[in-house]
C-alpha positions in Angstrom: -26.0 -8.0 -6.0 -23.0 -9.7 -8.3 -20.6 -11.9 -6.3 -17.1 -10.2 -5.8 -14.4 -12.1 -7.8 -11.8 -14.0 -6.2 -8.3 -12.3 -6.3 -5.2 -14.0 -6.0 -3.4 -13.4 -2.7 -0.1 -14.1 -1.6 0.6 -13.3 1.8 4.3 -13.7 3.2 5.9 -13.8 6.8 9.4 -12.4 7.4 11.3 -12.4 10.7 8.1 -13.9 12.6 6.1 -17.2 12.2 3.0 -17.2 10.4 -0.6 -16.0 12.1 -3.4 -17.7 11.0 -5.3 -14.7 13.0 -3.3 -11.9 10.8 -3.7 -14.5 8.0 -7.3 -14.4 8.0 -7.8 -10.6 8.6 -5.6 -10.0 5.5 -7.9 -12.7 3.4 -11.0 -10.6 4.8 -9.3 -7.3 3.8 -8.2 -8.2 0.3 -11.7 -9.9 -0.5 -13.2 -5.9 0.2 -10.3 -4.8 -2.4 -12.4 -6.1 -5.4 -15.2 -3.3 -4.8 -12.9 -0.5 -5.5 -11.2 -2.0 -8.4 -12.9 -4.6 -10.4 -9.6 -5.0 -12.8 -7.5 -5.9 -9.7 -5.3 -8.7 -10.7 -3.4 -9.7 -7.7 -2.6 -8.6 -4.1 0.5 -9.6 -2.4 0.6 -8.8 1.4 4.3 -8.9 3.5 4.0 -8.7 6.9 7.8 -8.0 8.6 9.2 -7.6 12.0 11.6 -4.6 12.4 15.0 -5.5 13.2 15.3 -2.3 15.6 14.7 -3.0 19.1 11.2 -2.3 20.3 10.0 -0.7 23.4 6.4 -0.7 22.7 5.6 -4.5 22.3 5.4 -5.8 18.8 5.4 -3.9 15.8 5.3 -4.8 12.3 6.0 -3.3 8.8 3.5 -4.0 6.5 3.8 -3.9 2.4 1.1 -4.5 -0.3 1.1 -4.6 -3.6 -2.0 -4.4 -5.7 -1.3 -5.7 -9.3 -3.4 -4.0 -11.6 -3.7 -3.8 -15.8 -0.9 -1.6 -16.6 1.0 -1.4 -13.2 1.6 -2.2 -9.8 0.4 0.1 -6.8 2.5 -0.3 -3.5 1.4 0.6 -0.1 3.7 0.6 3.0 3.5 0.9 6.5 5.9 1.3 9.0 5.5 1.0 12.7 6.7 4.6 14.3 9.8 4.9 15.4 10.9 4.6 19.4 
C-alpha cells in the first residue's frame, strides 16, 4: 500500500485556549482526507467559542477549509441554538 502524502495543516483556536487533545484529533482526522482526494493541497481548521451564553456546556464552532487545485471547499459546523 502506498503511504498517504503529508498534507500541510493549520489549526487555529479562537476565543478558547489551545487543546493538545483537540489538536491531536484534528491531525488524525486530517490525515485520513488524503484517501478521498489525492490532490488535496492543504487543510485549515478553526475551532472557535461562540459569543452567546451556553446552557448545555461547551459547544464550539468548527470551520474547515480544504484547498484543492482550482479552488477551496468550506465546511462549517455550528453548535445548535439554546
